[in-house]
C-alpha positions, 0 to 999 in steps of 0.5 A: 524471455523472462523467467517467470517463476524468478518474476513473482518471485520478486513480486512476493519478495518486494511486496513483503518489505511493501506490507512491513513499510506500512505496517510500520507507517500505520503502527506509526501513526498510530502511536503518534498520529498521522503526518504526510510523510507516512500517509505518503509512504503508506500510498505509495508502498500500496500504489507499487504493490497494485502496479506489481500485481497487476503485471500478473493478472492479480485482479484481487490483489490490483482491486483492494490496494485501488481502494486503500489508494483511494481513501488515501487519495481522500486523505491526502487531500484533506476530504476524510481525516485518519482516524482509528476505524481507518488504522485498523 
C-alpha cells in the first residue's frame, strides 16, 4: 500500500517546482510578451497541479487551476489576448 504522507509530500514538492516554473514563464511574458512556449509552460504546470490535486480531493486547488486552464485554452485558441490584468 502507498504511504499517503509520502505521496502528499511528493505532490507538494512537485507543485512548488511547477509554481516556480509558472512564475518564471509569467514574468517572462510580462517583460518580453507572450509566446506559445511560455503560454504552454503555464498551461502544463496548471494542468499537472490540477491532476495531482484531484487525486487527493483538493477541490479548491482543482477548481482554481481549472479556471486557469480555461483562460489559457482561450488564449491558445486566439480568443483571448494576454494583458496586464491576466498576468497580475
